[in-house]
KOLLUMLO-91257 format. One record per residue (C-alpha): residue number from 1; x, y, z. Coordinates in pm, whole numbers. Layout:
pos	px	py	pz
NUM	X	Y	Z
...
REM end
This chain:
pos	px	py	pz
1	0	0	0
2	145	333	-105
3	133	633	127
4	153	965	-60
5	268	1262	145
6	122	1610	114
7	244	1936	263
8	14	2111	510
9	-20	2398	261
10	-349	2532	131
11	-304	2321	-182
12	-208	2010	16
13	-510	2039	244
14	-738	2105	-55
15	-609	1788	-223
16	-660	1593	99
17	-1019	1716	124
18	-1082	1611	-235
19	-930	1270	-160
20	-1172	1218	128
21	-1462	1311	-101
22	-1338	1055	-354
23	-1345	777	-92
24	-971	764	-23
25	-812	759	323
26	-622	1059	459
27	-382	1049	753
28	-367	1387	923
29	-234	1550	1239
30	-440	1633	1543
31	-320	1780	1871
32	-334	1429	2025
33	-195	1184	1764
34	-219	1141	1386
35	-554	1005	1266
36	-640	785	968
37	-948	948	824
38	-1233	865	587
39	-1556	1037	490
40	-1772	942	788
41	-2085	935	571
42	-1935	680	327
43	-1956	326	472
44	-1730	178	204
45	-1454	432	272
46	-1488	380	648
47	-1465	2	600
48	-1121	57	443
49	-999	205	772
50	-1073	-128	938
51	-901	-318	655
52	-584	-107	659
53	-553	-115	1037
54	-663	-476	1089
55	-915	-333	1335
56	-1196	-544	1487
57	-1533	-449	1337
58	-1695	-397	1680
59	-1440	-133	1783
60	-1620	200	1714
61	-1459	501	1551
62	-1458	869	1645
63	-1620	1121	1411
64	-1420	1445	1391
65	-1629	1756	1334
66	-1577	2128	1294
67	-1788	2242	1590
68	-2054	2147	1842
69	-2336	2219	1595
70	-2193	1960	1356
71	-2166	1711	1642
72	-2521	1778	1757
73	-2645	1707	1404
74	-2512	1350	1441
75	-2682	1294	1778
76	-3030	1165	1845
77	-3007	1354	2173
78	-2760	1621	2285
79	-2755	1597	2667
80	-2691	1898	2885
81	-2359	1746	2998
82	-2252	1725	2633
83	-2339	2090	2581
84	-2148	2203	2890
85	-1840	1997	2812
86	-1832	2104	2447
87	-1866	2470	2545
88	-1578	2438	2790
89	-1331	2209	2612
90	-1393	2219	2236
91	-1194	2249	2022
92	-966	2016	2215
93	-869	1662	2320
94	-1211	1550	2443
95	-1441	1294	2278
96	-1807	1271	2377
97	-2019	958	2333
98	-2383	1046	2266
99	-2694	870	2132
100	-2656	840	1754
101	-2895	932	1478
102	-2986	640	1255
103	-2813	818	965
104	-2470	762	1123
105	-2335	452	946
106	-2330	137	1160
107	-1968	73	1057
108	-1869	399	1230
109	-2064	312	1545
110	-1932	-44	1568
111	-2295	-154	1555
112	-2388	39	1872
113	-2666	293	1924
114	-2415	563	2022
115	-2156	766	1835
116	-1828	920	1953
117	-1766	1279	1838
118	-1476	1519	1876
119	-1384	1869	1763
120	-1002	1880	1731
121	-801	2197	1787
122	-506	2130	1554
123	-513	2396	1281
124	-440	2147	1002
125	-718	1915	1121
126	-959	2207	1131
127	-866	2318	781
128	-908	1961	656
129	-1254	1935	810
130	-1352	2259	638
131	-1217	2132	305
132	-1390	1795	342
133	-1728	1938	442
134	-1824	1610	612
135	-1757	1447	950
136	-1431	1254	928
137	-1413	912	1091
138	-1061	868	1223
139	-887	634	1467
140	-513	662	1518
141	-305	610	1203
142	-140	284	1307
143	-184	-89	1277
144	-443	-200	1528
145	-297	-265	1873
146	34	-86	1811
147	161	254	1933
148	-12	556	1783
149	207	774	1558
150	263	1135	1657
151	464	1232	1348
152	419	1194	973
153	729	972	967
154	566	743	1222
155	255	715	1005
156	458	628	697
157	643	356	890
158	322	218	1040
159	109	207	727
160	355	156	442
161	384	-196	305
162	225	-452	75
163	-111	-495	252
164	-437	-365	101
165	-278	-255	-230
166	-617	-136	-360
167	-647	135	-91
168	-504	482	-145
169	-371	667	162
170	-273	1034	158
171	-64	1175	443
172	-75	1542	540
173	249	1632	719
174	160	1884	988
175	459	1829	1217
176	454	1646	1552
177	140	1623	1763
178	172	1841	2072
179	-10	1625	2329
180	102	1277	2225
181	-178	1057	2366
182	-530	1015	2234
183	-830	1216	2347
184	-1012	1160	2673
185	-1345	985	2608
186	-1654	1054	2822
187	-1989	880	2774
188	-2275	1125	2825
189	-2535	908	2652
190	-2738	843	2965
191	-2735	935	3333
192	-2405	998	3510
193	-2112	1077	3276
194	-1868	785	3250
195	-1494	795	3186
196	-1431	546	2904
197	-1070	636	2827
198	-825	872	3000
199	-642	1093	2756
200	-509	1434	2670
201	-762	1625	2882
202	-712	1555	3255
203	-1006	1393	3431
204	-997	1656	3704
205	-1074	1928	3451
206	-1381	1738	3327
207	-1502	1671	3680
208	-1482	2042	3749
209	-1764	2085	3496
210	-1990	1777	3541
211	-1890	1635	3879
212	-1729	1300	3958
213	-1714	1065	3662
214	-1835	709	3687
215	-1687	397	3529
216	-1863	168	3281
217	-2021	-153	3409
218	-1815	-468	3359
219	-1927	-669	3060
220	-2115	-380	2901
221	-2071	-262	2542
222	-1738	-101	2452
223	-1863	242	2345
224	-1515	384	2291
225	-1190	287	2122
226	-927	157	2363
227	-1163	-28	2597
228	-1173	-392	2495
229	-862	-492	2304
230	-492	-479	2381
231	-357	-151	2251
232	-42	51	2201
233	193	-250	2221
234	535	-260	2052
235	643	-578	1874
236	899	-658	2143
237	756	-757	2483
238	722	-466	2724
239	759	-483	3103
240	614	-191	3301
241	776	-109	3634
242	491	77	3806
243	720	234	4065
244	827	569	4199
245	1170	686	4072
246	1373	581	4378
247	1221	232	4384
248	1268	194	4008
249	1637	288	4020
250	1691	34	4298
251	1495	-234	4113
252	1694	-185	3793
253	2022	-209	3985
254	1947	-539	4160
255	2153	-838	4051
256	1844	-1040	3963
257	1712	-756	3749
258	2039	-740	3559
259	1992	-1105	3467
260	1625	-1058	3382
261	1669	-739	3181
262	2029	-734	3058
263	2130	-387	2945
264	2281	-517	2623
265	1947	-660	2504
266	1690	-440	2676
267	1561	-92	2599
268	1460	153	2871
269	1179	411	2852
270	1163	619	3170
271	1169	969	3320
272	1490	1157	3258
273	1643	1112	3604
274	1594	735	3586
275	1748	716	3239
276	2047	916	3359
277	2090	705	3674
278	2046	367	3503
279	2304	418	3229
280	2150	181	2973
281	2291	199	2618
282	1942	184	2461
283	1729	436	2647
284	1471	703	2567
285	1376	974	2815
286	1015	1058	2900
287	1130	1398	3023
288	1058	1561	3357
289	679	1600	3364
290	360	1417	3270
291	313	1654	2975
292	660	1575	2842
293	605	1203	2900
294	281	1203	2702
295	447	1381	2410
296	741	1137	2410
297	559	811	2488
298	459	658	2155
299	757	783	1957
300	982	649	2234
301	820	305	2218
302	858	297	1840
303	1221	414	1858
304	1316	140	2103
305	1116	-118	1905
306	1342	-45	1604
307	1668	-40	1806
308	1906	-309	1676
309	1985	-601	1904
310	1706	-562	2159
311	1467	-842	2249
312	1266	-669	2526
313	1165	-325	2653
314	1133	-191	3007
315	920	115	3087
316	908	299	3421
317	606	511	3514
318	390	566	3822
319	257	922	3794
320	-119	978	3772
321	-97	1358	3786
322	-278	1537	3499
323	-212	1363	3170
324	13	1119	3358
325	-295	902	3414
326	-329	861	3037
327	40	767	3011
328	-14	501	3278
329	-323	369	3098
330	-135	334	2768
331	163	159	2927
332	-57	-81	3125
333	-244	-176	2807
334	79	-216	2610
335	265	-419	2873
336	304	-795	2866
337	389	-774	3239
338	340	-514	3512
339	577	-515	3813
340	475	-325	4124
341	715	-189	4387
REM end
């Protein structure tokens, strides 16, 4: 499958909008991660997203829209909590799950009676939505279950290859995504708002508007991406050390740990002070704050996954502050093993 790159110029965005109208797929930047988009009113085009990604058919997609009015037009009901959250946080990294109109294609909804909608703030995404003139269905621009790309180069690596040769993918290069983890998803389709996925908007900010968020009932329908299946995982097995920095440095220095995770064959993804203290040859820093960690997370996983000679990865994280909770969620879902202090 060929991936054709476009500049984020007026002409490039115009061509991308025309490609969406023609039924092609367009990868584009948002403030969270790069998305793989299709005309959300065209079931055949949307089905190609699932084919390219290898995505399960019951995993719903997010419709990206220009504003709250466009989102409300897709909803059978627009609850008061949806109105308040959209007024406060859109455009931005928040997805709302609302009751869907019957006109929203079932392939977008994953067969559910709800639809997930978001108004992104990235200027290129907003220009593309204006050029397309339709809601754009877009999950992250990766193979299903793998880390989400935050750069155009990451998209090209993730999607290039011989699969689905009949599908055309255009890639608008808008530079790196600023947040680095996907949007926060809140279900406002009935009763108390539920947190379905932590993300780029801290939960505390949302609760300041609608009160304490609930959690979905076990065994219920997965109304959001990232709920049911293993996600974000590199090809090499990942161990998460869910520890504070001091405990992590001690754990990495123990003799047994050196045998279990030999430096010569293991990659380390951790906050800067742990990387500096551990002294591993293959290491990527998550920086000094949750914001920096979110921005570095997926690119760091992909960098270590391509590092020659490694057969395993070790990540260190235990910070739930702000967007740190989303970093923890992604690492827990990506990990083959989680080690507590």
